[in-house]
C-alpha positions in Angstrom: -1.7 -13.0 20.1 -0.5 -15.9 17.9 -2.7 -16.8 15.0 -3.7 -20.4 14.4 -2.2 -22.2 11.4 -5.7 -22.3 9.8 -6.1 -18.5 10.0 -2.6 -18.1 8.5 -3.5 -20.4 5.7 -6.7 -18.5 5.0 -4.7 -15.2 5.0 -2.3 -16.6 2.4 -5.1 -18.0 0.2 -7.1 -14.8 0.3 -4.1 -12.7 -0.5 -2.5 -14.8 -3.3 -5.4 -16.8 -4.8 -8.3 -14.4 -4.3 -6.1 -11.2 -4.6 -7.8 -9.5 -1.6 -6.3 -6.5 0.0 -4.8 -6.6 3.5 -7.6 -4.5 5.0 -10.3 -6.7 3.5 -8.6 -9.9 4.8 -8.3 -8.3 8.3 -12.0 -7.4 8.3 -13.1 -10.7 7.1 -11.1 -12.8 9.6 -11.5 -10.3 12.5 -7.8 -9.8 13.0 -5.6 -6.7 13.0 -4.2 -5.6 9.6 -0.6 -5.7 11.1 -1.2 -9.4 11.9 -2.1 -10.0 8.2 0.9 -8.1 7.0 3.2 -10.1 9.4 1.9 -13.4 8.1 2.4 -12.3 4.5 6.0 -11.1 5.3 6.8 -14.3 7.1 5.6 -16.4 4.2 8.4 -14.9 2.1 6.1 -14.9 -1.0 6.4 -11.9 -3.3 3.8 -9.3 -2.5 1.3 -8.4 -5.2 1.7 -4.9 -6.4 -1.1 -2.6 -7.3 -2.9 -3.5 -10.5 -2.4 -0.8 -13.1 -5.5 0.1 -15.0 -5.1 0.9 -18.6 -5.3 4.6 -19.4 -7.2 6.2 -22.3 -3.9 7.6 -23.5 -2.1 4.2 -23.7 -3.0 3.5 -27.4 -1.7 6.9 -28.4 1.6 6.9 -26.5 3.8 5.5 -29.4 2.4 8.3 -31.7 2.9 11.0 -29.0 6.5 9.9 -28.3 7.4 9.7 -31.9 5.9 13.1 -32.6 7.7 14.7 -29.7 11.0 13.1 -30.6 10.7 14.4 -34.1 9.4 17.9 -33.0 10.5 18.5 -29.4 9.3 22.1 -29.3 5.8 21.2 -30.3 3.2 22.5 -27.9 1.0 20.1 -26.0 -2.1 21.8 -27.3 -1.0 21.0 -30.9 -0.2 17.4 -30.0 -3.6 17.2 -28.3 -5.3 18.3 -31.5 -3.4 15.7 -33.5 -4.3 12.9 -31.0 -7.9 14.1 -30.7 -8.2 13.8 -34.5 -7.1 10.1 -34.1 -9.9 9.4 -31.6 -8.5 10.3 -28.1 -11.5 10.7 -25.8 -9.9 12.7 -23.1 -10.0 16.4 -22.1 -7.2 18.8 -23.0 -6.3 19.7 -19.4 -5.8 16.0 -18.4 -3.8 15.5 -21.6 -1.4 18.3 -20.8 -1.0 16.9 -17.3 0.0 13.5 -18.8 2.3 15.0 -21.4 4.1 17.1 -18.8 
């Protein structure tokens, strides 16, 4: 089924101006998600990637990288204690996962 130019314009506006996801646009306009993806692909506009949310560890990454560069055999638990003393709010198991 061909989409009308008005629907295609709405799809492009919702995707690029409103930053709606493909599934949300499809639900709102009562069209299949593949139709929305096809309109976006035919438009040739760059697709928006996922928005990366800031992590709690981001402010401490320069310190962690510098410390591990200087002391590569340092255990993650010791680095966690150092970062925790500087205000890192996370838990040790998540910290080890991020460091690995």
